[in-house]
C-alpha positions in Angstrom: -9.8 -104.0 16.9 -8.8 -103.4 20.5 -6.2 -100.7 20.7 -4.1 -99.9 23.7 -1.5 -97.3 24.7 1.4 -98.7 26.7 4.5 -97.1 28.4 8.0 -98.5 28.4 8.9 -96.8 31.7 12.6 -96.6 32.6 14.2 -95.2 35.7 17.5 -93.4 36.3 19.3 -96.8 36.7 18.1 -97.9 33.3 15.6 -100.4 34.7 12.1 -100.8 33.3 8.9 -101.4 35.1 7.0 -104.5 34.2 3.8 -105.9 35.6 3.3 -109.6 36.2 -0.2 -110.9 35.3 -1.7 -114.3 35.9 -3.9 -114.8 32.8 -6.0 -117.3 31.1 -3.5 -117.8 28.2 -0.2 -117.9 30.1 0.4 -119.0 33.7 2.4 -115.8 34.4 3.5 -113.1 32.0 5.1 -109.7 32.3 3.9 -106.6 30.4 4.5 -102.9 30.4 2.0 -100.5 32.0 -0.9 -99.6 29.7 -4.3 -100.5 28.5 -7.3 -99.9 26.3 -7.9 -96.6 24.5 -11.2 -94.9 25.5 -13.4 -93.1 23.0 -11.9 -89.8 21.8 -8.5 -90.7 23.4 -5.3 -90.7 21.5 -2.8 -93.6 22.1 -0.6 -91.2 24.1 -3.5 -90.0 26.2 -4.4 -93.6 26.9 -0.8 -94.6 27.8 -0.5 -91.6 30.2 -3.9 -92.4 31.8 -3.2 -96.1 32.2 0.2 -95.3 33.7 -1.5 -93.1 36.3 -4.2 -95.7 37.0 -1.8 -98.6 37.4 1.1 -96.9 39.1 0.0 -93.5 40.4 2.7 -91.9 38.3 1.6 -88.7 36.4 3.3 -88.1 33.1 1.9 -85.7 30.5 1.3 -86.9 27.0 3.9 -84.4 25.7 6.5 -85.8 28.1 6.0 -89.3 26.7 7.5 -88.2 23.4 6.9 -89.9 20.1 5.5 -93.4 19.7 8.5 -95.8 19.6 6.9 -99.2 18.7 3.8 -101.0 17.7 2.7 -104.6 18.0 -0.4 -106.0 16.4 -2.1 -109.4 15.8 -4.9 -111.7 16.8 -5.4 -112.9 20.3 -8.1 -115.0 21.9 -8.5 -114.4 25.7 -11.3 -116.8 26.9 -14.0 -115.0 28.8 -12.8 -111.6 27.9 -11.9 -110.6 24.3 -11.1 -112.3 21.0 -9.9 -110.5 17.9 -7.3 -108.2 16.6 -5.2 -106.2 19.0 -2.9 -103.3 18.4 -0.5 -101.9 21.1 1.1 -98.5 20.6 4.3 -98.1 22.8 5.7 -94.8 24.2 9.0 -94.4 26.1 9.5 -92.3 29.3 12.5 -92.1 31.6 12.0 -91.1 35.2 14.6 -88.7 36.6 14.8 -90.9 39.7 15.7 -94.5 40.7 12.5 -96.5 41.0 9.3 -94.8 42.2 6.8 -95.2 44.9 3.9 -96.9 43.2 0.2 -96.2 44.0 -2.0 -99.0 42.8 -5.3 -97.6 44.2 -6.4 -96.8 40.6 -6.4 -100.4 39.5 -9.7 -101.8 38.3 -11.0 -104.8 40.3 -10.1 -107.4 37.6 -6.6 -105.9 37.4 -6.1 -106.2 41.2 -7.1 -109.8 41.0 -4.9 -110.6 37.9 -1.8 -108.6 38.8 0.8 -110.7 40.7 3.5 -108.0 41.2 5.3 -104.9 39.9 9.0 -105.2 39.3 11.9 -103.0 38.0 14.1 -105.1 35.6 17.6 -104.3 34.4 18.3 -104.9 30.7 20.5 -107.9 31.7 17.7 -109.4 33.8 15.3 -109.0 30.9 17.7 -110.6 28.4 18.3 -113.6 30.6 14.9 -114.4 32.0 13.0 -117.5 31.1 9.7 -115.9 32.0 7.4 -114.7 29.3 7.7 -111.0 28.6 5.5 -109.0 26.2 5.9 -107.4 23.8 8.3 -109.8 22.1 11.4 -107.9 21.0 11.3 -105.6 24.0 14.9 -106.4 25.0 16.4 -105.2 21.7 14.3 -102.1 21.6 15.1 -101.3 25.2 18.8 -101.3 24.4 18.3 -98.7 21.7 16.0 -96.5 23.9 18.3 -96.5 26.9 21.2 -95.5 24.6 19.2 -92.5 23.6 18.4 -93.8 20.1 14.7 -93.0 19.7 13.3 -94.3 16.4 12.0 -91.7 14.0 9.2 -94.1 13.1 7.6 -96.7 15.4 9.4 -100.0 15.3 7.2 -103.0 14.5 7.6 -105.7 17.1 6.5 -109.3 16.6 3.1 -110.3 17.8 2.3 -113.6 19.5 -0.4 -116.0 18.6 -2.5 -117.8 21.2 0.2 -120.2 22.0 2.7 -117.4 22.7 4.5 -118.0 19.4 5.7 -115.0 17.5 3.7 -114.2 14.4 
């Protein structure tokens, strides 16, 4: 199983940062910062490390707070990975509006696949026709922005290879 730690990153204007990827499964999709968990790393440590690598933002694992969501299921990414995936999500709110991003820590394949970084309002997220993962992010975001942090991670729907919820 490939596990990853991811960050739902909000700013002081209640916008969240999403990254647009051009992938092999979807022509363009948006995801939260995050990535694979290295050996001996916790999900929170991986989320903080990936946030730093992808955006240059340094957030301590204790500052991420508790895990707020999980999504898991099978995915086949031709030429890369096939199998079970599990994504552990953490929430962090910046004290500022937006942030200057430093993408110099991106891996070469990430630099090639990433199309853009964008701050999204909850309304923009709810009304977009673009593909955003994880599924269910809009509803969870409303709760998080209202200060209602779940006591146990919320299970979000997974998608199959066609992008359908499963």
